[in-house]
Every structure is written in C-alpha cells, then in structure tokens.
C-alpha positions as CSV (number, residue, x, y, z in Angstrom):
1,M,-108.2,88.4,193.0
2,T,-105.7,90.2,190.8
3,P,-102.2,88.8,191.4
4,S,-99.2,91.1,191.7
5,V,-96.1,89.9,189.7
6,L,-92.4,90.2,190.1
7,S,-89.2,88.6,188.8
8,I,-86.2,87.2,190.6
9,G,-83.4,87.3,188.1
10,P,-83.8,88.1,184.3
11,P,-87.6,88.2,183.4
12,R,-88.7,86.1,180.5
13,L,-92.4,85.2,180.9
14,L,-93.0,88.4,182.8
15,A,-90.8,90.6,180.6
16,G,-92.2,94.0,179.9
17,L,-94.7,94.0,182.8
18,D,-92.5,96.4,184.8
19,R,-93.6,99.0,182.3
20,V,-97.2,98.2,181.3
21,A,-99.9,96.2,183.1
22,R,-100.9,94.3,180.0
23,L,-98.9,93.6,176.9
24,D,-101.2,94.1,173.9
25,R,-100.1,92.8,170.5
26,V,-97.9,95.8,169.7
27,A,-96.2,95.9,173.1
28,H,-95.8,92.1,173.0
29,L,-94.0,92.2,169.7
30,T,-91.9,95.1,170.9
31,V,-90.7,93.1,173.9
32,H,-90.5,89.6,172.5
33,G,-90.4,89.9,168.7
34,S,-92.1,87.7,166.2
35,P,-92.1,83.9,166.9
36,P,-90.4,81.5,164.5
37,R,-92.1,78.7,162.7
38,L,-91.0,75.1,163.6
39,R,-91.6,71.7,162.1
40,A,-92.9,69.0,164.4
41,D,-89.5,67.4,164.7
42,E,-87.9,70.7,165.5
43,L,-90.5,71.4,168.2
44,V,-89.8,68.0,169.7
45,E,-86.0,68.5,169.6
46,L,-86.3,72.0,171.2
47,A,-88.6,70.7,174.0
48,A,-86.2,67.8,174.7
49,N,-83.1,70.0,174.7
50,I,-84.5,72.3,177.4
51,D,-86.2,69.4,179.2
52,L,-89.5,71.2,179.2
53,R,-92.0,69.6,181.5
54,G,-95.7,70.3,181.8
55,K,-96.3,73.1,184.4
56,G,-99.8,72.1,185.4
57,G,-98.7,69.7,188.1
58,A,-97.8,66.3,186.6
59,G,-94.5,67.5,185.1
60,F,-94.8,65.2,182.0
61,P,-92.1,65.7,179.4
62,F,-93.5,68.0,176.8
63,A,-91.4,66.5,174.0
64,R,-92.9,63.1,174.6
65,K,-96.4,64.6,174.5
66,V,-95.8,66.4,171.2
67,R,-94.3,63.3,169.7
68,A,-97.2,61.2,170.8
69,V,-99.7,63.6,169.3
70,A,-97.7,63.8,166.0
71,D,-97.6,60.0,165.8
72,S,-101.3,59.6,166.5
73,A,-102.2,62.4,164.0
74,R,-100.2,60.7,161.3
75,R,-102.1,57.5,161.8
76,R,-105.4,59.4,161.8
77,G,-104.8,61.3,158.5
78,G,-103.0,64.3,160.0
79,R,-105.9,65.7,162.0
80,C,-105.3,67.0,165.6
81,V,-106.2,69.8,168.0
82,V,-104.3,72.0,170.5
83,V,-105.9,72.8,173.8
84,V,-104.6,75.3,176.4
85,N,-105.6,74.6,180.0
86,G,-106.0,78.0,181.6
87,S,-108.5,76.8,184.3
88,E,-107.1,77.5,187.7
89,G,-109.7,76.0,190.1
90,E,-107.3,76.1,193.0
91,P,-107.3,79.5,194.9
92,S,-103.7,79.1,196.0
93,C,-102.5,79.2,192.3
94,L,-102.6,82.3,190.2
95,K,-99.8,82.0,187.7
96,D,-102.0,81.1,184.7
97,T,-104.3,83.9,185.6
98,A,-101.3,86.3,185.7
99,L,-100.1,85.2,182.3
100,L,-103.5,85.3,180.6
101,R,-104.4,88.7,182.1
102,H,-101.0,90.4,181.6
103,A,-99.2,88.5,178.8
104,P,-101.8,86.6,176.9
105,H,-100.0,86.8,173.5
106,L,-97.1,84.8,174.8
107,V,-99.4,81.9,175.6
108,L,-101.2,82.2,172.3
109,D,-97.8,82.3,170.5
110,G,-96.9,79.0,172.1
111,A,-100.2,77.4,171.2
112,A,-100.0,78.7,167.6
113,L,-96.4,77.5,167.2
114,C,-97.5,74.0,168.3
115,A,-100.5,74.1,166.1
116,Q,-98.5,75.1,163.0
117,A,-95.9,72.4,163.7
118,L,-98.5,69.7,164.1
119,G,-100.8,70.9,161.4
120,A,-103.6,71.2,164.0
121,E,-107.1,72.2,162.8
122,E,-108.1,74.1,165.9
123,V,-106.7,75.8,169.0
124,W,-108.9,76.0,172.1
125,V,-108.3,78.0,175.3
126,G,-110.3,76.9,178.4
127,V,-110.6,79.4,181.2
128,T,-112.7,79.8,184.3
129,R,-112.5,83.5,185.3
130,V,-114.5,86.3,183.6
131,D,-111.5,88.7,183.6
132,V,-109.2,86.1,182.1
133,E,-111.8,85.3,179.4
134,R,-112.1,89.0,178.6
135,S,-108.3,89.4,178.3
136,V,-107.8,86.3,176.1
137,R,-110.7,87.3,173.8
138,A,-109.2,90.8,173.4
139,A,-105.8,89.2,172.5
140,V,-107.4,86.9,169.9
141,A,-109.1,90.0,168.3
142,E,-105.7,91.8,168.3
143,R,-104.1,89.0,166.4
144,G,-106.5,89.2,163.4
145,P,-107.7,86.4,161.3
146,Q,-104.5,84.4,161.0
147,P,-105.2,80.7,161.2
148,P,-105.8,78.7,163.3
149,R,-107.8,81.4,165.1
150,P,-108.1,80.3,168.8
151,H,-111.5,79.6,170.3
152,V,-112.0,80.7,173.9
153,T,-114.5,79.0,176.3
154,R,-115.3,79.7,179.9
155,L,-115.9,76.7,182.2
156,P,-117.1,76.4,185.8
157,E,-114.6,77.7,188.3
158,R,-114.0,74.5,190.3
159,F,-111.0,72.5,191.3
160,V,-111.7,69.4,189.1
161,T,-112.2,71.6,186.0
162,G,-108.4,71.6,185.5
163,E,-108.3,67.8,185.2
164,G,-107.4,67.0,181.6
165,T,-110.5,65.0,180.6
166,A,-112.8,67.3,182.6
167,L,-111.4,70.3,180.6
168,V,-111.9,68.5,177.3
169,N,-115.4,67.4,178.3
170,G,-116.2,70.9,179.3
171,I,-115.1,72.4,176.0
172,A,-116.9,69.7,174.0
173,H,-120.1,69.3,176.0
174,G,-120.3,72.0,178.6
175,R,-119.9,69.5,181.5
176,A,-116.5,69.8,183.0
177,L,-116.4,66.4,184.6
178,P,-113.5,63.8,184.5
179,A,-114.1,60.9,182.2
180,G,-113.9,58.4,185.0
181,R,-111.4,56.3,183.1
182,R,-107.9,56.6,181.8
183,V,-107.9,58.5,178.5
184,R,-104.8,59.6,176.6
185,S,-105.6,62.9,175.0
186,S,-102.7,62.4,172.6
187,E,-104.8,59.5,171.1
188,S,-108.4,60.7,171.7
189,G,-109.1,64.1,173.0
190,L,-111.3,66.9,171.9
191,G,-113.7,65.6,169.3
192,G,-112.0,62.2,169.5
193,L,-109.0,63.7,167.7
194,P,-105.3,63.5,168.9
195,T,-105.0,66.5,171.2
196,L,-102.0,68.4,172.5
197,L,-103.2,69.4,176.0
198,S,-101.0,71.4,178.3
199,N,-101.3,74.3,180.7
200,T,-100.8,78.0,180.1
201,E,-97.2,78.3,181.4
202,T,-96.0,75.4,179.3
203,Y,-97.1,77.1,176.1
204,A,-95.6,80.4,177.3
205,Q,-92.3,78.7,178.0
206,I,-92.1,77.0,174.6
207,A,-92.8,80.4,173.0
208,V,-89.9,81.9,174.8
209,A,-87.6,79.0,174.1
210,A,-88.4,79.1,170.3
211,R,-87.3,82.7,170.2
212,L,-84.1,82.2,172.3
213,G,-83.0,78.8,171.1
214,A,-82.0,76.0,173.4
215,L,-78.5,77.3,174.3
216,E,-79.6,80.7,175.5
217,Y,-82.7,79.3,177.2
218,R,-80.4,77.0,179.2
219,S,-78.2,79.9,180.3
220,V,-80.6,80.5,183.2
221,G,-81.5,78.0,185.9
222,L,-80.0,74.6,186.8
223,P,-78.2,72.4,184.2
224,G,-80.7,69.6,184.8
225,E,-83.7,71.9,185.1
226,P,-83.0,74.9,182.9
227,G,-85.1,78.0,182.5
228,T,-87.4,79.9,184.9
229,V,-90.4,78.8,187.0
230,L,-93.6,80.7,187.8
231,L,-94.6,80.4,191.5
232,T,-97.7,81.7,193.3
233,V,-96.5,82.7,196.8
234,G,-99.1,83.0,199.6
235,G,-102.0,82.9,197.1
236,T,-101.5,86.5,196.1
237,R,-98.1,87.1,194.4
238,V,-96.8,85.5,191.2
239,V,-93.0,85.3,191.0
240,E,-90.8,84.3,188.1
241,T,-87.6,82.8,189.3
242,P,-84.7,80.8,187.8
243,S,-84.8,77.2,188.9
244,G,-82.3,76.4,191.6
245,V,-82.9,79.6,193.7
246,P,-83.2,78.8,197.4
247,L,-86.8,78.7,198.5
248,P,-86.2,80.9,201.6
249,Y,-84.9,83.6,199.3
250,V,-88.1,83.5,197.3
251,L,-90.1,83.8,200.5
252,K,-88.0,86.7,201.8
253,V,-88.4,88.6,198.5
254,C,-92.2,88.2,199.0
255,G,-92.0,89.5,202.6
256,T,-92.5,86.2,204.4
257,D,-90.6,83.1,205.8
258,P,-91.2,79.4,206.3
259,G,-93.2,79.9,209.5
260,Q,-94.6,76.6,210.8
261,G,-94.1,75.0,207.5
262,V,-94.6,75.5,203.7
263,L,-97.1,73.8,201.5
264,V,-95.6,73.3,198.0
265,G,-97.5,72.2,195.0
266,G,-100.9,73.3,196.2
267,Y,-103.8,71.3,197.7
268,H,-102.6,68.1,195.9
269,G,-99.1,68.8,197.1
270,G,-97.1,68.3,200.3
271,W,-95.9,70.2,203.4
272,L,-92.3,71.0,204.2
273,A,-91.3,71.3,207.8
274,P,-89.4,74.6,208.5
275,R,-86.0,72.9,208.5
276,A,-86.6,71.2,205.2
277,A,-88.0,74.5,203.7
278,R,-84.9,76.4,204.8
279,T,-82.6,74.1,202.7
280,A,-84.9,73.5,199.7
281,L,-84.3,74.9,196.3
282,V,-86.9,75.7,193.6
283,S,-86.4,72.6,191.6
284,R,-88.2,69.3,191.1
285,E,-85.3,67.2,192.3
286,S,-84.7,69.3,195.5
287,L,-88.3,69.4,196.5
288,A,-88.8,65.7,195.8
289,D,-85.8,64.9,198.1
290,A,-87.5,67.0,200.8
291,G,-90.7,65.1,200.4
292,A,-92.8,67.5,198.4
293,G,-93.2,68.4,194.7
294,L,-93.3,71.5,192.6
295,G,-96.7,70.6,191.2
296,A,-98.5,73.7,189.7
297,G,-96.1,76.1,191.5
298,A,-98.2,77.1,194.5
299,V,-96.1,78.0,197.6
300,L,-98.0,78.6,200.9
301,P,-96.1,79.4,204.0
302,L,-98.1,78.9,207.2
303,P,-97.5,81.7,209.7
304,A,-97.0,81.0,213.4
305,S,-100.3,82.8,214.2
306,T,-102.7,80.1,213.0
307,C,-103.5,76.5,213.9
308,P,-102.1,73.9,211.4
309,A,-104.6,71.2,212.3
310,G,-107.6,73.6,211.8
311,E,-106.2,74.9,208.5
312,A,-105.7,71.4,207.1
313,A,-109.2,70.4,208.1
314,R,-110.6,73.5,206.4
315,V,-108.8,72.6,203.1
316,A,-109.9,68.9,203.4
317,R,-113.6,70.0,203.7
318,W,-113.3,72.4,200.7
319,M,-111.6,69.6,198.6
320,A,-114.5,67.3,199.4
321,R,-117.0,69.9,198.1
322,E,-114.9,70.5,195.0
323,S,-115.0,66.9,193.9
324,A,-117.0,65.8,190.8
325,G,-119.1,63.4,193.0
326,Q,-118.9,60.7,190.4
327,C,-117.5,57.8,192.4
328,G,-117.6,56.5,195.9
329,P,-114.2,57.9,197.0
330,C,-115.3,61.4,196.0
331,F,-118.9,61.2,196.9
332,A,-118.5,59.5,200.3
333,G,-114.8,59.1,201.0
334,L,-113.7,62.7,200.9
335,P,-116.6,64.1,202.9
336,G,-116.1,61.3,205.4
337,L,-112.4,62.1,205.6
338,A,-113.3,65.8,206.3
339,D,-115.7,64.7,209.1
340,D,-113.0,62.5,210.6
341,L,-110.5,65.4,210.6
342,D,-113.0,67.6,212.2
343,R,-113.5,65.1,215.0
344,V,-109.7,65.0,215.5
345,V,-109.6,68.8,215.8
346,R,-112.5,68.8,218.3
347,G,-110.8,66.2,220.5
348,G,-112.0,62.9,219.2
349,G,-109.2,60.9,220.8
350,E,-107.1,58.0,219.5
351,R,-110.2,56.6,217.7
352,A,-110.6,59.7,215.6
353,L,-106.9,59.5,214.5
354,A,-107.4,55.8,213.7
355,D,-110.5,56.7,211.7
356,V,-108.6,59.2,209.6
357,A,-105.9,56.7,208.8
358,A,-108.5,54.0,207.9
359,R,-110.5,56.5,205.7
360,M,-107.4,57.5,203.8
361,D,-106.5,53.9,203.2
362,A,-110.0,53.2,201.9
363,V,-109.9,56.2,199.5
364,T,-106.4,55.8,198.0
365,G,-106.1,54.3,194.5
366,R,-109.9,53.9,194.1
367,G,-111.0,57.2,192.5
368,A,-112.3,57.8,189.0
369,C,-109.7,60.6,188.7
370,G,-106.7,61.8,190.7
371,H,-108.6,64.1,193.1
372,P,-109.1,61.6,195.9
373,D,-105.4,60.6,195.9
374,G,-104.3,64.2,195.7
375,T,-106.4,65.1,198.7
376,V,-105.1,62.1,200.7
377,R,-101.6,63.2,199.8
378,F,-102.2,66.7,201.3
379,V,-103.8,65.2,204.5
380,T,-101.0,62.6,204.9
381,S,-98.4,65.3,204.6
382,A,-100.1,67.6,207.1
383,L,-100.5,64.7,209.6
384,T,-96.7,64.1,209.3
385,V,-95.4,67.6,209.5
386,F,-97.9,68.8,212.1
387,A,-98.1,65.5,214.0
388,G,-97.8,67.2,217.4
389,H,-100.7,69.6,216.7
390,F,-103.0,66.9,215.5
391,R,-102.3,64.6,218.4
392,A,-102.7,67.5,221.0
393,H,-106.1,68.3,219.5
394,A,-107.2,64.7,219.4
395,L,-106.3,64.2,223.0
396,G,-108.3,67.2,224.1
397,G,-105.6,69.8,224.4
398,P,-106.1,72.4,221.6
399,C,-102.9,74.3,220.7
400,G,-104.4,77.7,221.7
401,L,-104.1,79.1,218.2
402,P,-107.0,80.4,216.2
403,V,-107.9,79.1,212.7
404,S,-107.1,82.3,210.7
405,G,-108.0,81.0,207.3
406,V,-104.7,81.8,205.7
407,L,-105.0,79.0,203.2
408,P,-107.2,80.5,200.5
409,L,-110.4,78.7,199.6
410,G,-112.2,81.1,197.3
411,E,-115.9,81.6,197.4
412,E,-116.7,78.2,199.0
413,E,-114.9,79.0,202.3
414,A,-118.0,80.9,203.6
415,R,-120.1,77.7,203.5
416,S,-120.7,76.0,206.7
417,P,-119.7,72.3,207.3
418,G,-123.4,71.4,207.2
419,S,-123.9,72.9,203.7
420,P,-124.8,70.5,200.9
421,R,-121.8,68.9,199.4
422,T,-121.1,68.3,195.7
423,G,-123.1,65.2,194.7
424,G,-125.1,65.4,198.0
425,R,-128.1,67.6,197.2
426,S,-131.4,66.8,198.8
427,D,-133.8,69.2,197.2
428,G,-136.3,67.2,195.2
429,G,-136.8,69.8,192.5
430,R,-133.2,69.6,191.2
431,A,-132.9,65.9,191.8
432,D,-135.6,65.3,189.2
433,T,-133.2,66.6,186.6
434,E,-130.5,64.0,187.4
435,R,-129.5,60.9,185.7
436,L,-127.7,57.7,186.8
437,V,-124.9,57.1,184.2
438,V,-123.1,53.8,183.6
439,D,-119.4,53.9,182.4
440,W,-119.3,50.8,180.2
441,T,-115.5,50.8,180.2
442,L,-115.6,50.1,184.0
443,C,-118.8,48.1,184.4
444,R,-118.2,44.4,185.1
445,G,-121.8,43.2,185.4
446,H,-121.9,42.6,189.2
447,G,-125.6,43.5,189.2
448,L,-125.5,45.0,192.7
449,C,-126.8,48.3,191.4
450,A,-130.1,46.8,190.3
451,D,-130.6,45.1,193.7
452,I,-130.0,48.5,195.5
453,A,-131.9,50.8,193.2
454,P,-134.5,48.6,191.3
455,G,-136.7,51.6,190.7
456,V,-133.9,53.4,188.8
457,L,-132.4,50.7,186.6
458,R,-132.9,47.1,185.6
459,L,-130.6,44.5,184.3
460,G,-130.7,43.1,180.8
461,P,-130.6,39.4,179.8
462,D,-126.8,39.6,179.8
463,G,-126.7,40.7,183.5
464,Y,-125.6,44.3,182.7
465,P,-127.8,47.4,183.1
466,E,-130.3,47.9,180.3
467,R,-129.4,51.5,179.8
468,A,-126.3,53.7,180.0
469,V,-128.4,56.6,181.3
470,S,-131.4,56.3,183.6
471,H,-133.7,59.0,185.0
472,V,-133.5,59.4,188.8
473,P,-136.8,60.5,190.4
474,G,-136.4,62.6,193.4
475,R,-138.0,60.0,195.7
476,L,-135.4,57.4,194.6
477,R,-132.4,59.6,194.8
478,Q,-131.0,58.0,198.0
479,D,-131.3,54.6,196.4
480,A,-129.3,55.8,193.4
481,L,-126.7,57.3,195.6
482,R,-126.3,54.1,197.5
483,A,-125.8,52.3,194.2
484,V,-123.1,54.7,193.2
485,R,-121.3,54.3,196.5
486,R,-121.5,50.5,196.5
487,C,-120.6,49.7,192.9
488,P,-117.5,47.5,193.2
489,A,-116.2,48.7,189.8
490,L,-116.8,52.4,190.4
491,A,-118.8,52.4,187.1
492,L,-121.7,54.6,188.2
493,R,-122.1,58.3,188.6
494,I,-124.9,60.8,189.0
495,Q,-125.0,63.9,186.8
496,E,-127.5,66.5,185.8
C-alpha cells in the first residue's frame, strides 16, 4: 500500500512533497539545506531542549538514549553503531514507509548526524518492504561515498520484527526474533557494540531540529511537547500535524469522524470511546489522560457500519499469528486468547467472558518480549470501550452488524482461523529443520523439560540441559512444544 501524505499546519518532515513525489538528493538539499555537524554533547543538549521522544511506540527520551550510547562507547574504546528501525510490521502504521519512500534523505541525515556526533563506525537501516528498500538504496547511492555509508537490509515483514532486539538479531544473523531477555542496545546491540537504535521518524525529527535550532523547532506545537507528529489515519493516510491539535480536527481533515470509537497507538494501543475521542488532543499527555497512548502514531476510527467485537477478535487472531512463538504466552496464550474471544463473539455465554479474563491474566507479564502484554492491552481496552457489544454477543444476541474488516491486517487476514499459527506447524518435513534452544540467561535448572521431552534433550550432571541447541525430530515435535509451554522460567524456544 502506498500512503497518501498531507500536512496540517507548517510542513517540516513532509516539506516539499506537495511539489514532487520523492525528494532525491538535489531536491532534498533545495528544500532543507545541508545539515550541520554536532558534537555528542551538542546532540544531547538539542534533543533534551526539544524533549524529543522515540517515535516508535515507547516514547523514550532520545537525549538519554544518546547519552547512554556515548557513555558506553567511551568505556568500550569509542566504538558504537547507529541503527534505523524502518520496519513497520503493523498494517495500521505507514509513517515510516512514507518517510523512507518520499523523504529518505531526511532520515539518513538524522542517522548520519548521530553517527558523526558519536563517532559510530557503521549505520544500518532495517526495512521490511521491497519498495522501501529500493528507495533507501537509491538514496544511499545518491549520497556518494561519504562515511559512514549506510548499510540497508530487508527483514521479514512481521509485527515482531520491529521489536528492538528482533531488529538487531535480524540485521546480525538474518533471524528477526526477540532476544527473549532484557537487553539494553545502548550497552550491547549490533555486534555486541553500544548501539543507538531508534525509529525512522525520530531520526528525521532530529535532522529537522538540527537545522532549525531548538528555539525555532519549539515555535510549533505544545510548550511541553514541541514540534510536529506523524500520524497514520485509517491505515491509508499519513498526516503531519503540530502537537496539541484536536484529534477530531485531524479526523475531519482526513474525511472521517470518531464513529464508534478510535484506536490510538495501533494494535498495542488502546481504544477511545467517542466522547473521549472528541475532546482528545494529539499529545502524549492528553491521550494518556483519556486512557490511550500515542504509541507509533496509528489512529484508527471504527465506523458505525462494522461490529466492534468481531473486529477486535480478528485483530487478536492476527496478533497471535504474528508472534515469535518463542515462549508459552506467545505460543499458547495468544492463540488461546483468540479462541476465547471467538467463543464470546459466537455466543459462548458468561463462561466465555470469564475465560477471556482468565487468559489475559495468565498471559500478562510473562512474555519473553512485549508482544503478549501489548496484545492484552488492546483486548482489555476493546472489552472496556465496547463492553455492551461483547456482552450482547456472549449472551447470544449478536449486534446485527457485519464484520467489515476495516482494521487492516495485511496479507495474513485472508488466512482462516484454522490455519497453522506461528510456532504451530505440523508438517514433518519442515519440523525436521527445527531446534530446541535454551536461553541460559533465563534457565533455572528446573529439569522439567527433560521429563517432558527426554528424546529431545537430556540433563547434565549439574541438573541443567546438556546443550543450548538440540535437534527436534518431527516425531518428537509435540513433546518439544510441551516442554516450551511448561518451562517455568520461559527459557525454551523453538526455531528453524
């Protein structure tokens, strides 16, 4: 999908795109001018003065991230890396795609500025779409041999690819899977080096701010949240708006309204009821007060013509398929949650509603990455805002609305609920290429795995598994899966 772009207020990130579809190097310099060079302390000061936060979802202060990388690099002899996260595995979000397709040099300027300030050896750009890869590679060629020359790599187009450790693993090893443990990229990222990892819009914003200076950058937006924000509205249109603009105005400009509710922050985000949406501003503080979060900037209004309960169940099923399948909450918990939601929609009664609540409680806080918690956050919010719809369905009284599929799910939406889920293949041919992997940072030597799957792994004299990686024969795959699901420390995963 090619997003359309527009600006509400003075364009900055999208400047020049009213005249050309893509800013090549010459057009980029004509619109934006040459970027300055900054020292590391100047970069930290600039990011702090404009309160720049990561635009990928977590909203972590960029100045703290840069300072942490600089400090780690100093302790490691000055070596570090800069990584641009351009992987949008969520179909409801297209802002990174818009930037990298239409204004790639602004992103590369921001990455180069950071690399120069930190003395980074390499710059990497991770993407998932063929058209985005083509645009970024063309931009790199247009920039010539100036160091550090960015490397571009294309990774699988999946939701979990955008998780920080999954992106780093994908660039390093080709397997875009979360690490399964807490890893600070500022201390040990790509190649084990301190790594400045942030998303596409963050680098574009710092490139704009470096040219404008903090005072002019702060002339737009709220005093506490200066600058502009990129939003993806309805999964099709990318909008640049100053922070503080009323959310209903943004929707109106895009030809829509709050409808039955508005999902803000994407499929790890939260729903706003119509009343809350009509008073919300485009700001972290306002949306947090309303019970949602800006996240990665996805804004999805739900029209009156579709069933909220059915739409939420579709997304929950898709999110279960998009997991890495590395831990029990992802492998078993999320598919189970999707099954429970389907039973609610089909009239499963009070028991089905209770099962959903119990399943969410069992999943929360136990995942090897943030995907299970994010999915539960989405479902919890839907159950709250659309409580009447879910209860009516559960008690056998469907709302009478069709499930139109207005929440975009990409290529996976055509798959039926009975299709194999991630981590749940049953064909013996591919299963013979799989391995059972032990994460030693999590393993506590319970020994339960060897009791469940004795044909796959054995314990050593110390009570821990003999090997970190064990071959999984197709005939023993179900035993290995049970070992993964039942590991109390969530230290096992299956991978090809």
